[in-house]
MARTOR-675346 format. One record per residue: residue number from 1; residue in one letter; x, z, y of N, C-alpha, C, O in turn. Coordinates in steps of 0.2 Angstrom, whole numbers, always signed. Atoms other than C-alpha are relative to their C-alpha. Layout:
MARTOR-675346
{nuba->NUM	pakol->A	npx->X	npz->Z	npy->Y	capx->X	capz->Z	capy->Y	cpx->X	cpz->Z	cpy->Y	opx->X	opz->Z	opy->Y}
...
end
This chain:
MARTOR-675346
{nuba->1	pakol->M	npx->+7	npz->+2	npy->-1	capx->+57	capz->-49	capy->-261	cpx->+0	cpz->-7	cpy->+3	opx->+3	opz->-8	opy->+9}
{nuba->2	pakol->V	npx->+0	npz->+7	npy->-2	capx->+53	capz->-67	capy->-258	cpx->-4	cpz->+0	cpy->+7	opx->-8	opz->+4	opy->+8}
{nuba->3	pakol->Y	npx->+3	npz->+0	npy->-7	capx->+49	capz->-71	capy->-240	cpx->-8	cpz->-1	cpy->+1	opx->-11	opz->+3	opy->+4}
{nuba->4	pakol->N	npx->+8	npz->+1	npy->+0	capx->+31	capz->-78	capy->-243	cpx->-4	cpz->+6	cpy->-3	opx->-10	opz->+5	opy->-3}
{nuba->5	pakol->Q	npx->+4	npz->-6	npy->+3	capx->+27	capz->-62	capy->-252	cpx->+1	cpz->+6	cpy->+4	opx->-1	opz->+12	opy->+2}
{nuba->6	pakol->F	npx->-2	npz->-6	npy->-4	capx->+34	capz->-50	capy->-239	cpx->-6	cpz->+2	cpy->+4	opx->-9	opz->-2	opy->+8}
{nuba->7	pakol->T	npx->+4	npz->-3	npy->-4	capx->+22	capz->-38	capy->-231	cpx->+2	cpz->+7	cpy->+2	opx->+6	opz->+10	opy->-2}
{nuba->8	pakol->I	npx->-2	npz->-7	npy->-2	capx->+24	capz->-22	capy->-222	cpx->-2	cpz->+5	cpy->-5	opx->+2	opz->+10	opy->-6}
{nuba->9	pakol->T	npx->+2	npz->-5	npy->+6	capx->+14	capz->-13	capy->-235	cpx->+4	cpz->+0	cpy->-6	opx->+6	opz->+6	opy->-8}
{nuba->10	pakol->K	npx->-5	npz->+0	npy->+6	capx->+25	capz->-19	capy->-249	cpx->+7	cpz->+3	cpy->+2	opx->+9	opz->+7	opy->-2}
{nuba->11	pakol->V	npx->-7	npz->-3	npy->-2	capx->+41	capz->-14	capy->-239	cpx->-1	cpz->+8	cpy->+0	opx->+3	opz->+11	opy->-3}
{nuba->12	pakol->K	npx->+1	npz->-7	npy->-1	capx->+34	capz->+3	capy->-235	cpx->-1	cpz->+3	cpy->-7	opx->+2	opz->+9	opy->-9}
{nuba->13	pakol->R	npx->+1	npz->-3	npy->+7	capx->+29	capz->+6	capy->-254	cpx->+6	cpz->+0	cpy->-4	opx->+8	opz->+4	opy->-7}
{nuba->14	pakol->T	npx->-6	npz->+1	npy->+4	capx->+45	capz->-1	capy->-261	cpx->+6	cpz->+5	cpy->+2	opx->+9	opz->+8	opy->-2}
{nuba->15	pakol->F	npx->-6	npz->-4	npy->-2	capx->+57	capz->+9	capy->-250	cpx->-3	cpz->+7	cpy->+2	opx->+1	opz->+11	opy->+5}
{nuba->16	pakol->G	npx->+2	npz->-6	npy->-1	capx->+46	capz->+24	capy->-248	cpx->+0	cpz->+2	cpy->+8	opx->+1	opz->+8	opy->+10}
{nuba->17	pakol->I	npx->-1	npz->-1	npy->-7	capx->+45	capz->+22	capy->-229	cpx->-7	cpz->+3	cpy->+3	opx->-13	opz->+0	opy->+1}
{nuba->18	pakol->L	npx->+6	npz->-2	npy->-3	capx->+32	capz->+32	capy->-219	cpx->+0	cpz->-2	cpy->+7	opx->+5	opz->-2	opy->+10}
{nuba->19	pakol->T	npx->+0	npz->+2	npy->-7	capx->+26	capz->+27	capy->-202	cpx->-5	cpz->+4	cpy->+4	opx->-10	opz->+7	opy->+1}
{nuba->20	pakol->Q	npx->+4	npz->-4	npy->-4	capx->+18	capz->+36	capy->-188	cpx->-2	cpz->-4	cpy->+6	opx->+2	opz->-7	opy->+9}
{nuba->21	pakol->E	npx->+2	npz->+5	npy->-5	capx->+7	capz->+26	capy->-176	cpx->-4	cpz->+4	cpy->+5	opx->-6	opz->+10	opy->+4}
{nuba->22	pakol->N	npx->+3	npz->-4	npy->-6	capx->-1	capz->+31	capy->-159	cpx->+3	cpz->+6	cpy->+2	opx->+0	opz->+10	opy->+4}
{nuba->23	pakol->I	npx->-4	npz->-5	npy->-3	capx->+13	capz->+42	capy->-154	cpx->+1	cpz->-1	cpy->+7	opx->+3	opz->-7	opy->+9}
{nuba->24	pakol->Q	npx->-1	npz->+1	npy->-7	capx->+13	capz->+45	capy->-136	cpx->+7	cpz->+3	cpy->+3	opx->+7	opz->+9	opy->+5}
{nuba->25	pakol->F	npx->-7	npz->-3	npy->-1	capx->+32	capz->+47	capy->-132	cpx->+0	cpz->+2	cpy->+8	opx->+3	opz->+7	opy->+9}
{nuba->26	pakol->F	npx->+0	npz->-2	npy->-7	capx->+29	capz->+47	capy->-113	cpx->-6	cpz->+2	cpy->+3	opx->-8	opz->+1	opy->+9}
{nuba->27	pakol->A	npx->+7	npz->-2	npy->-3	capx->+12	capz->+55	capy->-111	cpx->+1	cpz->+5	cpy->+5	opx->-4	opz->+5	opy->+9}
{nuba->28	pakol->D	npx->+0	npz->-5	npy->-5	capx->+18	capz->+69	capy->-100	cpx->+4	cpz->-3	cpy->+6	opx->+4	opz->+1	opy->+11}
{nuba->29	pakol->I	npx->-4	npz->+3	npy->-5	capx->+27	capz->+57	capy->-88	cpx->-5	cpz->-4	cpy->+5	opx->-8	opz->-8	opy->+2}
{nuba->30	pakol->P	npx->+5	npz->+4	npy->-4	capx->+16	capz->+52	capy->-73	cpx->+2	cpz->-7	cpy->+2	opx->+8	opz->-8	opy->+2}
{nuba->31	pakol->P	npx->-2	npz->+7	npy->-2	capx->+15	capz->+34	capy->-67	cpx->+4	cpz->+0	cpy->+6	opx->+3	opz->+5	opy->+10}
{nuba->32	pakol->A	npx->-4	npz->+1	npy->-6	capx->+28	capz->+29	capy->-54	cpx->-2	cpz->-5	cpy->+5	opx->-4	opz->-11	opy->+2}
{nuba->33	pakol->E	npx->+2	npz->+6	npy->-5	capx->+24	capz->+19	capy->-38	cpx->+7	cpz->-4	cpy->+1	opx->+12	opz->-2	opy->+2}
{nuba->34	pakol->P	npx->-6	npz->+4	npy->+0	capx->+36	capz->+4	capy->-38	cpx->+2	cpz->+0	cpy->+8	opx->-2	opz->+1	opy->+12}
{nuba->35	pakol->A	npx->-3	npz->+0	npy->-6	capx->+47	capz->+2	capy->-23	cpx->-3	cpz->-6	cpy->+4	opx->-6	opz->-11	opy->+1}
{nuba->36	pakol->K	npx->+4	npz->+5	npy->-4	capx->+40	capz->-8	capy->-8	cpx->+3	cpz->-7	cpy->-1	opx->-1	opz->-12	opy->-1}
{nuba->37	pakol->Y	npx->-2	npz->+7	npy->+1	capx->+52	capz->-23	capy->-11	cpx->-2	cpz->-3	cpy->-7	opx->-3	opz->-9	opy->-7}
{nuba->38	pakol->I	npx->+3	npz->+2	npy->+6	capx->+46	capz->-24	capy->-29	cpx->-7	cpz->-3	cpy->+1	opx->-9	opz->-8	opy->-2}
{nuba->39	pakol->Q	npx->+7	npz->+1	npy->-2	capx->+28	capz->-24	capy->-23	cpx->+0	cpz->-7	cpy->+3	opx->-4	opz->-11	opy->+2}
{nuba->40	pakol->E	npx->+0	npz->+6	npy->-4	capx->+32	capz->-38	capy->-11	cpx->+2	cpz->-6	cpy->-4	opx->-1	opz->-12	opy->-4}
{nuba->41	pakol->F	npx->-2	npz->+5	npy->+5	capx->+41	capz->-48	capy->-24	cpx->-5	cpz->-3	cpy->-4	opx->-6	opz->-9	opy->-5}
{nuba->42	pakol->L	npx->+6	npz->+1	npy->+5	capx->+27	capz->-47	capy->-36	cpx->-6	cpz->-4	cpy->+4	opx->-9	opz->-8	opy->+1}
{nuba->43	pakol->K	npx->+6	npz->+3	npy->-3	capx->+14	capz->-51	capy->-23	cpx->+2	cpz->-8	cpy->+2	opx->-3	opz->-12	opy->+2}
{nuba->44	pakol->E	npx->-2	npz->+6	npy->-1	capx->+24	capz->-67	capy->-19	cpx->+1	cpz->-4	cpy->-6	opx->-1	opz->-10	opy->-6}
{nuba->45	pakol->S	npx->-2	npz->+4	npy->+6	capx->+29	capz->-72	capy->-36	cpx->-5	cpz->-1	cpy->-5	opx->-5	opz->-6	opy->-9}
{nuba->46	pakol->I	npx->+5	npz->+0	npy->+5	capx->+14	capz->-69	capy->-47	cpx->-4	cpz->-6	cpy->+1	opx->-6	opz->-10	opy->-4}
{nuba->47	pakol->P	npx->+4	npz->+6	npy->-1	capx->+3	capz->-83	capy->-39	cpx->+4	cpz->-6	cpy->-2	opx->+1	opz->-11	opy->-5}
{nuba->48	pakol->L	npx->-4	npz->+5	npy->+2	capx->+18	capz->-95	capy->-42	cpx->+0	cpz->-1	cpy->-8	opx->+0	opz->-6	opy->-11}
{nuba->49	pakol->A	npx->-1	npz->+0	npy->+7	capx->+20	capz->-90	capy->-60	cpx->-6	cpz->-2	cpy->-3	opx->-6	opz->-5	opy->-8}
{nuba->50	pakol->V	npx->+7	npz->+2	npy->+3	capx->+1	capz->-92	capy->-63	cpx->-1	cpz->-7	cpy->+1	opx->-4	opz->-11	opy->-3}
{nuba->51	pakol->A	npx->+1	npz->+7	npy->-1	capx->+1	capz->-109	capy->-55	cpx->+4	cpz->-5	cpy->-5	opx->+2	opz->-10	opy->-6}
{nuba->52	pakol->I	npx->-5	npz->+4	npy->+4	capx->+16	capz->-115	capy->-66	cpx->-4	cpz->-1	cpy->-7	opx->-3	opz->-6	opy->-10}
{nuba->53	pakol->R	npx->+4	npz->+0	npy->+6	capx->+5	capz->-111	capy->-81	cpx->+4	cpz->-2	cpy->-7	opx->+2	opz->-7	opy->-10}
{nuba->54	pakol->N	npx->-4	npz->+2	npy->+7	capx->+18	capz->-111	capy->-96	cpx->+1	cpz->+7	cpy->-3	opx->+0	opz->+12	opy->+0}
{nuba->55	pakol->A	npx->+0	npz->-6	npy->+4	capx->+21	capz->-98	capy->-109	cpx->+5	cpz->+5	cpy->+2	opx->+4	opz->+11	opy->+2}
{nuba->56	pakol->Q	npx->-5	npz->-5	npy->-3	capx->+36	capz->-91	capy->-101	cpx->-2	cpz->+4	cpy->+6	opx->-1	opz->+10	opy->+6}
{nuba->57	pakol->T	npx->+2	npz->-4	npy->-6	capx->+28	capz->-87	capy->-85	cpx->-6	cpz->+4	cpy->-2	opx->-7	opz->+10	opy->+1}
{nuba->58	pakol->F	npx->+5	npz->-4	npy->+2	capx->+13	capz->-80	capy->-94	cpx->+3	cpz->+6	cpy->-3	opx->+0	opz->+12	opy->-2}
{nuba->59	pakol->S	npx->-3	npz->-6	npy->+3	capx->+24	capz->-68	capy->-104	cpx->+3	cpz->+4	cpy->+5	opx->+3	opz->+10	opy->+5}
{nuba->60	pakol->W	npx->-2	npz->-4	npy->-5	capx->+32	capz->-63	capy->-88	cpx->-5	cpz->+4	cpy->+4	opx->-5	opz->+10	opy->+5}
{nuba->61	pakol->V	npx->+6	npz->-4	npy->-3	capx->+15	capz->-59	capy->-80	cpx->-2	cpz->+5	cpy->-5	opx->-4	opz->+11	opy->-2}
{nuba->62	pakol->D	npx->+2	npz->-5	npy->+5	capx->+10	capz->-50	capy->-96	cpx->+5	cpz->+6	cpy->+0	opx->+3	opz->+12	opy->-1}
{nuba->63	pakol->C	npx->-6	npz->-6	npy->+0	capx->+27	capz->-40	capy->-95	cpx->-2	cpz->+4	cpy->+6	opx->-1	opz->+10	opy->+5}
{nuba->64	pakol->C	npx->+1	npz->-4	npy->-6	capx->+22	capz->-34	capy->-78	cpx->-7	cpz->+3	cpy->+0	opx->-8	opz->+7	opy->+4}
{nuba->65	pakol->Q	npx->+6	npz->-3	npy->+1	capx->+5	capz->-29	capy->-84	cpx->-5	cpz->-2	cpy->+5	opx->-8	opz->+2	opy->+8}
{nuba->66	pakol->L	npx->+4	npz->+3	npy->-6	capx->-4	capz->-40	capy->-71	cpx->-5	cpz->-5	cpy->-3	opx->-4	opz->-8	opy->-8}
{nuba->67	pakol->D	npx->+6	npz->+5	npy->+3	capx->-20	capz->-50	capy->-73	cpx->+2	cpz->-7	cpy->+3	opx->+6	opz->-8	opy->+8}
{nuba->68	pakol->R	npx->-1	npz->+7	npy->-2	capx->-18	capz->-69	capy->-73	cpx->-5	cpz->-2	cpy->+5	opx->-4	opz->-8	opy->+7}
end
């Protein structure tokens, strides 16, 4: 398959792949409270990461699921 003609739909059809979406693997696990030292680290680090304003720091903030 030529790269510029590559689509997930074509791959699924060609190889007979079935996908399941919206599966909740961890639905039964309650959220955990982060340790105090992690909360303090994030409280101090997030403003700096946002002030730097580059793609790497934004991806780090997004990874932590925090608002910019």
